[in-house]
N, C-alpha and C positions, 0 to 999 in steps of 0.2 A: 631490315638488318638480318644479314646472314648467320643461319644457325648452325652449327656441327652435331651431326647423330652419329654415333657409336652403336652398331648392333651386332648382335652373333647371328647368323643362320646355320640351319643344320637340317639335314635329309638325307633318305636314301639315295645314294649316287646315282645318278642317270642323266644322261645330256641334257642341255637347256637348263639347268637350274638359273646358272649366275645370269642367262641372257634374260629369265622371267624377273629375277631381281634388277638387273641392269636398265631393263625395260622400263618398270614402273618408277624408278629413279628419274631416269633421262625424260618421261612422259609428264612428269609433275617439274621439270626445269632444274632437278637436283644434279649436282656433280660428284660425281665419285671420284673422291679424295684419294683414299689408301686403303689396300685390305690384304690380309693373309689368307688364304684358303689351302684345303689340300682333302684328299681322300684318305680316310683312315678306316679300315676294317669294314670296309661295303657304305660306310656313312660321308658325307661330305660336309664338312665344316669350314666356317671361316668367321673372321671377323672384319667388319667393315668401318670406313668413317668416311662421310659423306657431308658437303655442304648442301644448303637449300634457303632459299627467302624463308624467315621467321614464319610469316603468315601461312605458307603451304606446308609446313613441318606436320602441323595433326593431320591433315588429309593425308600424306606421306604415310607415316605411320601407320594408319589405319588401313591403307590398300597393302601393306608388309603383310600385317599381321592377318590381313586376308587369307594370305597364301597357303595359312594352316591346313586350309581345307583342301589343299593338294600337297598334304604332307610336307609342307616347307614351314620348318618353325622360326620364327624371326625374334629375337630378344633385344629391346633396348636396352641400352646399358647407360647412356647418357647424353645428355642434352645442353651442350654449351655452346656460346655464342664466339669461343676461340679454343685454340690449344696452348697450353703451359708450353714455353719453350724451355728444352731441357737443359742443366745445367751440368759442369763437371766433366773431365776427360771420358774421352771413349777408349774401349779395349775390346778385343775379339777373344773369345776364348774356343779353344778345341779341345775336347777330351776324347780319350780313348781307353776301354779297359774291358778284361773280358767281363761278360753279363754275369750281373747276380742283383737281387734286391739293394735298395738303398744309395746306389752310385748318385743318382739325381738328387735325394735327400741330402748326402752328404756334404755336396759340392755347393748347393745353393744354399745350406747352414752356411758355409764358409762366407759366402758373397751377402747374405741378410746381416751377419754380424759384423760386416766391414762397411754396411752401408750403401750396397750397392744394388742399383736397379738393374733389371732385366729389360732391354729393348727387345729384342729378339732371342726366340730360343729354337733351335729344331733338335730333334731326338731321333735315333732308329736303334734298332739290333738286326745287326748284318752278320752275315757269314765270314769268319777270317779266311782270308786265302791258304795260309799254311796248313795247318791242323782241321779245320773245318768248325773252328768252336765258335759260339755266338761271341761277338764284340758289341758292346754299347758304345755308340758315338753320341756327343753332344756339339754342337755349336752355337755359341751365345755373341749376340752384340750387346755389351756393358756398358752403362753410363756411371763410372767413380762418382762419389761424393768429393764436393771440394775438401781439400788437403791430404787425400789418398793416394800414395804414389803408386801407378801400376807396379813399381819393383814390390812393393810393401804386400799388396794383393797376390800378386805370384808367388812370393815365399808363404803366406798363408793358405795358398792353395797348394803347392807343393806339399806342404806337410799333411794336407788332408789326402792328396794323392798317393803319396807313398803308403798311406794304409789300407787304401783301396786298390794298390798295384796298379796304378792307373797313368797314363801318360799324359800331363796336362799340359799346354802351351798358351801363354796369354801375350797377345799381342797388342802393344799400345800405338 
């Protein structure tokens, strides 16, 4: 029976990190299903989901954890036989605001209050092109709960966006 493992990986950024992890997984007959990885502040961090035969999962986990001797930290977060199929409508959120503390907190509070799940989130602070001021940018893929219309979510987000002086676009 196939087991799905979800784990995080973090290490000081250097060439060959992903190859080391992928080599162990492939060597054990595992299948790299999905991942999201990035270099952040000199560190390399990611989350990975793989599939592997159930009888091989303990050995694979041991081999991945042994990478800590080389400064590659692996943390197992789940061990499931399958993935839940997401329910509800899909929407995409784009946000731009002059940077200041609390923007993400305020926007995610609205999402939480509405029962919205964040499936993917990317954020950055970039220099604006005109005045050179710092801009906070966020892009998120969202899963709305059954019964929540994108227009209703957009209205709730716009109220908070006005307080933040942010430009928020919700695309369904």
